[in-house]
PyMOL CGO cylinders between C-alpha atoms (Angstrom):
from pymol import cmd
from pymol.cgo import CYLINDER

trace = [
    CYLINDER, 5.75, -16.82, 2.62, 4.04, -17.30, -0.70, 0.3, 1, 1, 1, 1, 1, 1,
    CYLINDER, 4.04, -17.30, -0.70, 5.53, -18.38, -3.97, 0.3, 1, 1, 1, 1, 1, 1,
    CYLINDER, 5.53, -18.38, -3.97, 5.44, -15.90, -6.83, 0.3, 1, 1, 1, 1, 1, 1,
    CYLINDER, 5.44, -15.90, -6.83, 5.14, -16.61, -10.54, 0.3, 1, 1, 1, 1, 1, 1,
    CYLINDER, 5.14, -16.61, -10.54, 8.93, -16.67, -10.79, 0.3, 1, 1, 1, 1, 1, 1,
    CYLINDER, 8.93, -16.67, -10.79, 9.11, -19.34, -8.09, 0.3, 1, 1, 1, 1, 1, 1,
    CYLINDER, 9.11, -19.34, -8.09, 10.67, -17.03, -5.52, 0.3, 1, 1, 1, 1, 1, 1,
    CYLINDER, 10.67, -17.03, -5.52, 9.24, -16.96, -2.02, 0.3, 1, 1, 1, 1, 1, 1,
    CYLINDER, 9.24, -16.96, -2.02, 7.91, -13.63, -0.92, 0.3, 1, 1, 1, 1, 1, 1,
    CYLINDER, 7.91, -13.63, -0.92, 6.50, -12.59, 2.42, 0.3, 1, 1, 1, 1, 1, 1,
    CYLINDER, 6.50, -12.59, 2.42, 2.84, -11.64, 2.46, 0.3, 1, 1, 1, 1, 1, 1,
    CYLINDER, 2.84, -11.64, 2.46, 3.03, -8.50, 4.57, 0.3, 1, 1, 1, 1, 1, 1,
    CYLINDER, 3.03, -8.50, 4.57, -0.39, -7.17, 5.49, 0.3, 1, 1, 1, 1, 1, 1,
    CYLINDER, -0.39, -7.17, 5.49, -1.90, -4.68, 7.93, 0.3, 1, 1, 1, 1, 1, 1,
    CYLINDER, -1.90, -4.68, 7.93, -4.33, -5.86, 10.64, 0.3, 1, 1, 1, 1, 1, 1,
    CYLINDER, -4.33, -5.86, 10.64, -7.29, -4.26, 8.84, 0.3, 1, 1, 1, 1, 1, 1,
    CYLINDER, -7.29, -4.26, 8.84, -6.21, -5.83, 5.53, 0.3, 1, 1, 1, 1, 1, 1,
    CYLINDER, -6.21, -5.83, 5.53, -6.09, -9.27, 7.14, 0.3, 1, 1, 1, 1, 1, 1,
    CYLINDER, -6.09, -9.27, 7.14, -9.55, -8.70, 8.62, 0.3, 1, 1, 1, 1, 1, 1,
    CYLINDER, -9.55, -8.70, 8.62, -10.88, -7.81, 5.16, 0.3, 1, 1, 1, 1, 1, 1,
    CYLINDER, -10.88, -7.81, 5.16, -9.53, -11.10, 3.73, 0.3, 1, 1, 1, 1, 1, 1,
    CYLINDER, -9.53, -11.10, 3.73, -11.06, -13.04, 6.62, 0.3, 1, 1, 1, 1, 1, 1,
    CYLINDER, -11.06, -13.04, 6.62, -14.42, -11.30, 6.12, 0.3, 1, 1, 1, 1, 1, 1,
    CYLINDER, -14.42, -11.30, 6.12, -14.45, -12.23, 2.43, 0.3, 1, 1, 1, 1, 1, 1,
    CYLINDER, -14.45, -12.23, 2.43, -13.51, -15.84, 3.21, 0.3, 1, 1, 1, 1, 1, 1,
    CYLINDER, -13.51, -15.84, 3.21, -16.24, -16.07, 5.86, 0.3, 1, 1, 1, 1, 1, 1,
    CYLINDER, -16.24, -16.07, 5.86, -18.80, -14.66, 3.39, 0.3, 1, 1, 1, 1, 1, 1,
    CYLINDER, -18.80, -14.66, 3.39, -17.82, -17.19, 0.72, 0.3, 1, 1, 1, 1, 1, 1,
    CYLINDER, -17.82, -17.19, 0.72, -17.92, -20.14, 3.13, 0.3, 1, 1, 1, 1, 1, 1,
    CYLINDER, -17.92, -20.14, 3.13, -21.09, -19.25, 5.03, 0.3, 1, 1, 1, 1, 1, 1,
    CYLINDER, -21.09, -19.25, 5.03, -23.27, -17.42, 2.50, 0.3, 1, 1, 1, 1, 1, 1,
    CYLINDER, -23.27, -17.42, 2.50, -22.16, -17.53, -1.14, 0.3, 1, 1, 1, 1, 1, 1,
    CYLINDER, -22.16, -17.53, -1.14, -21.08, -21.17, -1.49, 0.3, 1, 1, 1, 1, 1, 1,
    CYLINDER, -21.08, -21.17, -1.49, -24.09, -22.63, 0.39, 0.3, 1, 1, 1, 1, 1, 1,
    CYLINDER, -24.09, -22.63, 0.39, -26.48, -20.50, -1.71, 0.3, 1, 1, 1, 1, 1, 1,
    CYLINDER, -26.48, -20.50, -1.71, -24.92, -21.58, -5.01, 0.3, 1, 1, 1, 1, 1, 1,
    CYLINDER, -24.92, -21.58, -5.01, -24.80, -25.21, -3.86, 0.3, 1, 1, 1, 1, 1, 1,
    CYLINDER, -24.80, -25.21, -3.86, -28.53, -25.03, -3.14, 0.3, 1, 1, 1, 1, 1, 1,
    CYLINDER, -28.53, -25.03, -3.14, -29.24, -23.67, -6.64, 0.3, 1, 1, 1, 1, 1, 1,
    CYLINDER, -29.24, -23.67, -6.64, -27.09, -26.40, -8.23, 0.3, 1, 1, 1, 1, 1, 1,
    CYLINDER, -27.09, -26.40, -8.23, -28.90, -29.10, -6.25, 0.3, 1, 1, 1, 1, 1, 1,
    CYLINDER, -28.90, -29.10, -6.25, -32.27, -27.70, -7.34, 0.3, 1, 1, 1, 1, 1, 1,
    CYLINDER, -32.27, -27.70, -7.34, -31.13, -27.45, -10.98, 0.3, 1, 1, 1, 1, 1, 1,
    CYLINDER, -31.13, -27.45, -10.98, -29.75, -31.01, -10.92, 0.3, 1, 1, 1, 1, 1, 1,
    CYLINDER, -29.75, -31.01, -10.92, -33.21, -32.25, -10.00, 0.3, 1, 1, 1, 1, 1, 1,
    CYLINDER, -33.21, -32.25, -10.00, -34.70, -30.68, -13.14, 0.3, 1, 1, 1, 1, 1, 1,
    CYLINDER, -34.70, -30.68, -13.14, -33.59, -33.41, -15.51, 0.3, 1, 1, 1, 1, 1, 1,
    CYLINDER, -33.59, -33.41, -15.51, -31.12, -33.23, -18.40, 0.3, 1, 1, 1, 1, 1, 1,
    CYLINDER, -31.12, -33.23, -18.40, -28.03, -31.46, -17.08, 0.3, 1, 1, 1, 1, 1, 1,
    CYLINDER, -28.03, -31.46, -17.08, -26.45, -30.98, -20.52, 0.3, 1, 1, 1, 1, 1, 1,
    CYLINDER, -26.45, -30.98, -20.52, -29.04, -28.34, -21.47, 0.3, 1, 1, 1, 1, 1, 1,
    CYLINDER, -29.04, -28.34, -21.47, -29.65, -26.98, -17.99, 0.3, 1, 1, 1, 1, 1, 1,
    CYLINDER, -29.65, -26.98, -17.99, -28.22, -23.44, -17.87, 0.3, 1, 1, 1, 1, 1, 1,
    CYLINDER, -28.22, -23.44, -17.87, -28.84, -23.05, -14.12, 0.3, 1, 1, 1, 1, 1, 1,
    CYLINDER, -28.84, -23.05, -14.12, -26.91, -26.22, -13.42, 0.3, 1, 1, 1, 1, 1, 1,
    CYLINDER, -26.91, -26.22, -13.42, -24.02, -25.39, -15.76, 0.3, 1, 1, 1, 1, 1, 1,
    CYLINDER, -24.02, -25.39, -15.76, -23.71, -21.80, -14.52, 0.3, 1, 1, 1, 1, 1, 1,
    CYLINDER, -23.71, -21.80, -14.52, -23.97, -22.96, -10.90, 0.3, 1, 1, 1, 1, 1, 1,
    CYLINDER, -23.97, -22.96, -10.90, -21.20, -25.54, -11.32, 0.3, 1, 1, 1, 1, 1, 1,
    CYLINDER, -21.20, -25.54, -11.32, -18.99, -22.93, -13.01, 0.3, 1, 1, 1, 1, 1, 1,
    CYLINDER, -18.99, -22.93, -13.01, -19.71, -20.46, -10.20, 0.3, 1, 1, 1, 1, 1, 1,
    CYLINDER, -19.71, -20.46, -10.20, -18.87, -23.12, -7.56, 0.3, 1, 1, 1, 1, 1, 1,
    CYLINDER, -18.87, -23.12, -7.56, -15.49, -23.67, -9.23, 0.3, 1, 1, 1, 1, 1, 1,
    CYLINDER, -15.49, -23.67, -9.23, -14.84, -19.91, -9.14, 0.3, 1, 1, 1, 1, 1, 1,
    CYLINDER, -14.84, -19.91, -9.14, -15.83, -19.71, -5.47, 0.3, 1, 1, 1, 1, 1, 1,
    CYLINDER, -15.83, -19.71, -5.47, -13.68, -22.72, -4.56, 0.3, 1, 1, 1, 1, 1, 1,
    CYLINDER, -13.68, -22.72, -4.56, -10.67, -21.17, -6.37, 0.3, 1, 1, 1, 1, 1, 1,
    CYLINDER, -10.67, -21.17, -6.37, -11.17, -17.91, -4.47, 0.3, 1, 1, 1, 1, 1, 1,
    CYLINDER, -11.17, -17.91, -4.47, -11.51, -19.80, -1.16, 0.3, 1, 1, 1, 1, 1, 1,
    CYLINDER, -11.51, -19.80, -1.16, -8.23, -21.64, -1.81, 0.3, 1, 1, 1, 1, 1, 1,
    CYLINDER, -8.23, -21.64, -1.81, -6.51, -18.36, -2.76, 0.3, 1, 1, 1, 1, 1, 1,
    CYLINDER, -6.51, -18.36, -2.76, -7.78, -16.51, 0.33, 0.3, 1, 1, 1, 1, 1, 1,
    CYLINDER, -7.78, -16.51, 0.33, -6.86, -19.41, 2.61, 0.3, 1, 1, 1, 1, 1, 1,
    CYLINDER, -6.86, -19.41, 2.61, -3.28, -19.44, 1.25, 0.3, 1, 1, 1, 1, 1, 1,
    CYLINDER, -3.28, -19.44, 1.25, -2.96, -15.66, 1.59, 0.3, 1, 1, 1, 1, 1, 1,
    CYLINDER, -2.96, -15.66, 1.59, -4.29, -15.69, 5.15, 0.3, 1, 1, 1, 1, 1, 1,
    CYLINDER, -4.29, -15.69, 5.15, -2.05, -18.61, 6.14, 0.3, 1, 1, 1, 1, 1, 1,
    CYLINDER, -2.05, -18.61, 6.14, 1.01, -16.84, 4.69, 0.3, 1, 1, 1, 1, 1, 1,
    CYLINDER, 1.01, -16.84, 4.69, 0.14, -13.45, 6.15, 0.3, 1, 1, 1, 1, 1, 1,
    CYLINDER, 0.14, -13.45, 6.15, 2.75, -11.66, 8.19, 0.3, 1, 1, 1, 1, 1, 1,
    CYLINDER, 2.75, -11.66, 8.19, 0.84, -8.94, 10.02, 0.3, 1, 1, 1, 1, 1, 1,
    CYLINDER, 0.84, -8.94, 10.02, 2.65, -5.63, 10.43, 0.3, 1, 1, 1, 1, 1, 1,
    CYLINDER, 2.65, -5.63, 10.43, 0.85, -3.05, 12.54, 0.3, 1, 1, 1, 1, 1, 1,
    CYLINDER, 0.85, -3.05, 12.54, 1.72, 0.49, 11.35, 0.3, 1, 1, 1, 1, 1, 1,
    CYLINDER, 1.72, 0.49, 11.35, 0.76, 1.91, 14.75, 0.3, 1, 1, 1, 1, 1, 1,
    CYLINDER, 0.76, 1.91, 14.75, 3.55, -0.14, 16.40, 0.3, 1, 1, 1, 1, 1, 1,
    CYLINDER, 3.55, -0.14, 16.40, 6.21, 1.72, 14.35, 0.3, 1, 1, 1, 1, 1, 1,
    CYLINDER, 6.21, 1.72, 14.35, 5.65, 5.12, 15.95, 0.3, 1, 1, 1, 1, 1, 1,
    CYLINDER, 5.65, 5.12, 15.95, 8.87, 5.05, 18.00, 0.3, 1, 1, 1, 1, 1, 1,
    CYLINDER, 8.87, 5.05, 18.00, 12.55, 5.06, 17.09, 0.3, 1, 1, 1, 1, 1, 1,
    CYLINDER, 12.55, 5.06, 17.09, 14.16, 5.22, 13.66, 0.3, 1, 1, 1, 1, 1, 1,
    CYLINDER, 14.16, 5.22, 13.66, 11.19, 3.57, 12.01, 0.3, 1, 1, 1, 1, 1, 1,
    CYLINDER, 11.19, 3.57, 12.01, 9.00, 6.54, 12.92, 0.3, 1, 1, 1, 1, 1, 1,
    CYLINDER, 9.00, 6.54, 12.92, 10.97, 8.90, 10.66, 0.3, 1, 1, 1, 1, 1, 1,
    CYLINDER, 10.97, 8.90, 10.66, 11.81, 6.60, 7.75, 0.3, 1, 1, 1, 1, 1, 1,
    CYLINDER, 11.81, 6.60, 7.75, 9.64, 4.85, 5.20, 0.3, 1, 1, 1, 1, 1, 1,
    CYLINDER, 9.64, 4.85, 5.20, 8.86, 1.20, 5.83, 0.3, 1, 1, 1, 1, 1, 1,
    CYLINDER, 8.86, 1.20, 5.83, 5.80, -1.01, 5.33, 0.3, 1, 1, 1, 1, 1, 1,
    CYLINDER, 5.80, -1.01, 5.33, 2.73, 0.69, 6.79, 0.3, 1, 1, 1, 1, 1, 1,
    CYLINDER, 2.73, 0.69, 6.79, 3.99, 4.25, 6.35, 0.3, 1, 1, 1, 1, 1, 1,
    CYLINDER, 3.99, 4.25, 6.35, 1.86, 7.07, 5.05, 0.3, 1, 1, 1, 1, 1, 1,
    CYLINDER, 1.86, 7.07, 5.05, 4.17, 9.27, 3.01, 0.3, 1, 1, 1, 1, 1, 1,
    CYLINDER, 4.17, 9.27, 3.01, 3.66, 12.82, 1.77, 0.3, 1, 1, 1, 1, 1, 1,
    CYLINDER, 3.66, 12.82, 1.77, 5.99, 13.71, -1.11, 0.3, 1, 1, 1, 1, 1, 1,
    CYLINDER, 5.99, 13.71, -1.11, 6.39, 16.31, -3.85, 0.3, 1, 1, 1, 1, 1, 1,
    CYLINDER, 6.39, 16.31, -3.85, 7.48, 15.82, -7.43, 0.3, 1, 1, 1, 1, 1, 1,
    CYLINDER, 7.48, 15.82, -7.43, 9.73, 18.17, -9.44, 0.3, 1, 1, 1, 1, 1, 1,
    CYLINDER, 9.73, 18.17, -9.44, 6.78, 20.45, -10.31, 0.3, 1, 1, 1, 1, 1, 1,
    CYLINDER, 6.78, 20.45, -10.31, 5.91, 20.82, -6.61, 0.3, 1, 1, 1, 1, 1, 1,
    CYLINDER, 5.91, 20.82, -6.61, 2.74, 18.72, -6.80, 0.3, 1, 1, 1, 1, 1, 1,
    CYLINDER, 2.74, 18.72, -6.80, 2.21, 17.03, -3.44, 0.3, 1, 1, 1, 1, 1, 1,
    CYLINDER, 2.21, 17.03, -3.44, 0.77, 13.54, -3.05, 0.3, 1, 1, 1, 1, 1, 1,
    CYLINDER, 0.77, 13.54, -3.05, 0.13, 11.20, -0.16, 0.3, 1, 1, 1, 1, 1, 1,
    CYLINDER, 0.13, 11.20, -0.16, 0.39, 7.40, -0.35, 0.3, 1, 1, 1, 1, 1, 1,
    CYLINDER, 0.39, 7.40, -0.35, 0.13, 4.62, 2.21, 0.3, 1, 1, 1, 1, 1, 1,
    CYLINDER, 0.13, 4.62, 2.21, 2.34, 1.57, 1.73, 0.3, 1, 1, 1, 1, 1, 1,
    CYLINDER, 2.34, 1.57, 1.73, 0.35, -1.62, 2.25, 0.3, 1, 1, 1, 1, 1, 1,
    CYLINDER, 0.35, -1.62, 2.25, 0.35, -5.31, 1.31, 0.3, 1, 1, 1, 1, 1, 1,
    CYLINDER, 0.35, -5.31, 1.31, -0.36, -6.61, -2.18, 0.3, 1, 1, 1, 1, 1, 1,
    CYLINDER, -0.36, -6.61, -2.18, -3.83, -7.76, -1.09, 0.3, 1, 1, 1, 1, 1, 1,
    CYLINDER, -3.83, -7.76, -1.09, -4.71, -4.26, 0.14, 0.3, 1, 1, 1, 1, 1, 1,
    CYLINDER, -4.71, -4.26, 0.14, -3.94, -2.10, -2.89, 0.3, 1, 1, 1, 1, 1, 1,
    CYLINDER, -3.94, -2.10, -2.89, -6.64, 0.53, -3.43, 0.3, 1, 1, 1, 1, 1, 1,
    CYLINDER, -6.64, 0.53, -3.43, -5.60, 3.29, -5.81, 0.3, 1, 1, 1, 1, 1, 1,
    CYLINDER, -5.60, 3.29, -5.81, -8.71, 5.37, -5.04, 0.3, 1, 1, 1, 1, 1, 1,
    CYLINDER, -8.71, 5.37, -5.04, -7.49, 5.59, -1.44, 0.3, 1, 1, 1, 1, 1, 1,
    CYLINDER, -7.49, 5.59, -1.44, -3.82, 5.97, -2.48, 0.3, 1, 1, 1, 1, 1, 1,
    CYLINDER, -3.82, 5.97, -2.48, -2.87, 2.61, -0.98, 0.3, 1, 1, 1, 1, 1, 1,
    CYLINDER, -2.87, 2.61, -0.98, 0.08, 1.23, -2.93, 0.3, 1, 1, 1, 1, 1, 1,
    CYLINDER, 0.08, 1.23, -2.93, 1.78, -2.15, -2.67, 0.3, 1, 1, 1, 1, 1, 1,
    CYLINDER, 1.78, -2.15, -2.67, 5.10, -2.37, -0.87, 0.3, 1, 1, 1, 1, 1, 1,
    CYLINDER, 5.10, -2.37, -0.87, 6.50, -4.09, -3.98, 0.3, 1, 1, 1, 1, 1, 1,
    CYLINDER, 6.50, -4.09, -3.98, 5.49, -1.28, -6.37, 0.3, 1, 1, 1, 1, 1, 1,
    CYLINDER, 5.49, -1.28, -6.37, 8.27, 0.80, -7.96, 0.3, 1, 1, 1, 1, 1, 1,
    CYLINDER, 8.27, 0.80, -7.96, 7.15, 3.90, -6.04, 0.3, 1, 1, 1, 1, 1, 1,
    CYLINDER, 7.15, 3.90, -6.04, 7.13, 2.14, -2.66, 0.3, 1, 1, 1, 1, 1, 1,
    CYLINDER, 7.13, 2.14, -2.66, 10.49, 0.50, -3.32, 0.3, 1, 1, 1, 1, 1, 1,
    CYLINDER, 10.49, 0.50, -3.32, 12.00, 3.90, -4.16, 0.3, 1, 1, 1, 1, 1, 1,
    CYLINDER, 12.00, 3.90, -4.16, 10.57, 5.45, -0.98, 0.3, 1, 1, 1, 1, 1, 1,
    CYLINDER, 10.57, 5.45, -0.98, 11.72, 2.66, 1.36, 0.3, 1, 1, 1, 1, 1, 1,
    CYLINDER, 11.72, 2.66, 1.36, 14.22, 3.64, 4.08, 0.3, 1, 1, 1, 1, 1, 1,
    CYLINDER, 14.22, 3.64, 4.08, 14.18, 7.32, 3.08, 0.3, 1, 1, 1, 1, 1, 1,
    CYLINDER, 14.18, 7.32, 3.08, 13.08, 10.06, 5.45, 0.3, 1, 1, 1, 1, 1, 1,
    CYLINDER, 13.08, 10.06, 5.45, 11.77, 13.63, 5.35, 0.3, 1, 1, 1, 1, 1, 1,
    CYLINDER, 11.77, 13.63, 5.35, 14.02, 15.87, 3.28, 0.3, 1, 1, 1, 1, 1, 1,
    CYLINDER, 14.02, 15.87, 3.28, 15.44, 12.97, 1.27, 0.3, 1, 1, 1, 1, 1, 1,
    CYLINDER, 15.44, 12.97, 1.27, 15.13, 12.89, -2.50, 0.3, 1, 1, 1, 1, 1, 1,
    CYLINDER, 15.13, 12.89, -2.50, 14.47, 9.55, -4.19, 0.3, 1, 1, 1, 1, 1, 1,
    CYLINDER, 14.47, 9.55, -4.19, 14.34, 8.54, -7.83, 0.3, 1, 1, 1, 1, 1, 1,
    CYLINDER, 14.34, 8.54, -7.83, 11.47, 6.43, -9.12, 0.3, 1, 1, 1, 1, 1, 1,
    CYLINDER, 11.47, 6.43, -9.12, 12.10, 4.53, -12.34, 0.3, 1, 1, 1, 1, 1, 1,
    CYLINDER, 12.10, 4.53, -12.34, 8.76, 4.29, -14.10, 0.3, 1, 1, 1, 1, 1, 1,
    CYLINDER, 8.76, 4.29, -14.10, 7.70, 3.53, -17.68, 0.3, 1, 1, 1, 1, 1, 1,
    CYLINDER, 7.70, 3.53, -17.68, 7.55, 7.29, -18.36, 0.3, 1, 1, 1, 1, 1, 1,
    CYLINDER, 7.55, 7.29, -18.36, 11.16, 7.71, -17.24, 0.3, 1, 1, 1, 1, 1, 1,
    CYLINDER, 11.16, 7.71, -17.24, 12.95, 8.53, -14.01, 0.3, 1, 1, 1, 1, 1, 1,
    CYLINDER, 12.95, 8.53, -14.01, 11.21, 10.94, -11.66, 0.3, 1, 1, 1, 1, 1, 1,
    CYLINDER, 11.21, 10.94, -11.66, 12.72, 12.70, -8.62, 0.3, 1, 1, 1, 1, 1, 1,
    CYLINDER, 12.72, 12.70, -8.62, 10.55, 12.96, -5.51, 0.3, 1, 1, 1, 1, 1, 1,
    CYLINDER, 10.55, 12.96, -5.51, 11.20, 14.79, -2.26, 0.3, 1, 1, 1, 1, 1, 1,
    CYLINDER, 11.20, 14.79, -2.26, 9.81, 13.21, 0.89, 0.3, 1, 1, 1, 1, 1, 1,
    CYLINDER, 9.81, 13.21, 0.89, 7.99, 15.81, 2.98, 0.3, 1, 1, 1, 1, 1, 1,
    CYLINDER, 7.99, 15.81, 2.98, 6.68, 13.69, 5.86, 0.3, 1, 1, 1, 1, 1, 1,
    CYLINDER, 6.68, 13.69, 5.86, 6.39, 10.12, 7.11, 0.3, 1, 1, 1, 1, 1, 1,
    CYLINDER, 6.39, 10.12, 7.11, 3.63, 9.05, 9.49, 0.3, 1, 1, 1, 1, 1, 1,
    CYLINDER, 3.63, 9.05, 9.49, 2.57, 5.78, 11.04, 0.3, 1, 1, 1, 1, 1, 1,
    CYLINDER, 2.57, 5.78, 11.04, -0.91, 5.03, 12.28, 0.3, 1, 1, 1, 1, 1, 1,
    CYLINDER, -0.91, 5.03, 12.28, -4.01, 3.09, 11.40, 0.3, 1, 1, 1, 1, 1, 1,
    CYLINDER, -4.01, 3.09, 11.40, -4.51, 3.01, 7.63, 0.3, 1, 1, 1, 1, 1, 1,
    CYLINDER, -4.51, 3.01, 7.63, -8.25, 3.17, 6.89, 0.3, 1, 1, 1, 1, 1, 1,
    CYLINDER, -8.25, 3.17, 6.89, -9.32, 0.32, 4.63, 0.3, 1, 1, 1, 1, 1, 1,
    CYLINDER, -9.32, 0.32, 4.63, -12.57, -0.09, 2.78, 0.3, 1, 1, 1, 1, 1, 1,
    CYLINDER, -12.57, -0.09, 2.78, -14.35, -2.95, 4.55, 0.3, 1, 1, 1, 1, 1, 1,
    CYLINDER, -14.35, -2.95, 4.55, -15.34, -6.06, 2.61, 0.3, 1, 1, 1, 1, 1, 1,
    CYLINDER, -15.34, -6.06, 2.61, -18.79, -5.57, 1.16, 0.3, 1, 1, 1, 1, 1, 1,
    CYLINDER, -18.79, -5.57, 1.16, -20.97, -8.27, -0.26, 0.3, 1, 1, 1, 1, 1, 1,
    CYLINDER, -20.97, -8.27, -0.26, -21.25, -8.10, -4.04, 0.3, 1, 1, 1, 1, 1, 1,
    CYLINDER, -21.25, -8.10, -4.04, -24.53, -6.77, -5.47, 0.3, 1, 1, 1, 1, 1, 1,
    CYLINDER, -24.53, -6.77, -5.47, -27.13, -9.49, -5.65, 0.3, 1, 1, 1, 1, 1, 1,
    CYLINDER, -27.13, -9.49, -5.65, -25.43, -11.67, -3.04, 0.3, 1, 1, 1, 1, 1, 1,
    CYLINDER, -25.43, -11.67, -3.04, -28.35, -11.40, -0.66, 0.3, 1, 1, 1, 1, 1, 1,
    CYLINDER, -28.35, -11.40, -0.66, -30.81, -12.45, -3.37, 0.3, 1, 1, 1, 1, 1, 1,
    CYLINDER, -30.81, -12.45, -3.37, -28.61, -15.42, -4.30, 0.3, 1, 1, 1, 1, 1, 1,
    CYLINDER, -28.61, -15.42, -4.30, -28.42, -16.59, -0.70, 0.3, 1, 1, 1, 1, 1, 1,
    CYLINDER, -28.42, -16.59, -0.70, -32.23, -16.59, -0.44, 0.3, 1, 1, 1, 1, 1, 1,
    CYLINDER, -32.23, -16.59, -0.44, -32.75, -18.56, -3.68, 0.3, 1, 1, 1, 1, 1, 1,
]
cmd.load_cgo(trace, "trace")
């Protein structure tokens, strides 16, 4: 469990592929990014006056950012509670919306949409991956095909009809190194 801004403990539900993505980013930071930036800082420190040394100052700032991200990822990974959507294919869970579901629904105008309910660290709106704590996901939870739910959003209440609920592997975008990371690690 992780502590939220309000001080409440909240489980860090995550899919297996989402956890792998966090681990890949942590591994990259520990084995490539941090050592490369440390090397640049060491080189810059040897160039004399550190107060006017932009490479040194930027490098130290970047190290602090990397270390913050490493601490964050470590906490999220340690608190992760892995839920495999493929394991929910049998029983009541297979026909009702829970974490890991891919849900097809229609709004009042008949427009159909598909969303997958994932952990907060896996949200990707381009892929229609929404957090299990979002208003839409909370409204869909425990409902099944044919059910109508009401989503309370800033634009007002909206009625949605659930058309189908499926469980299976949710494709995630893999962790990719940021642009320029390879050049930084060779510096």
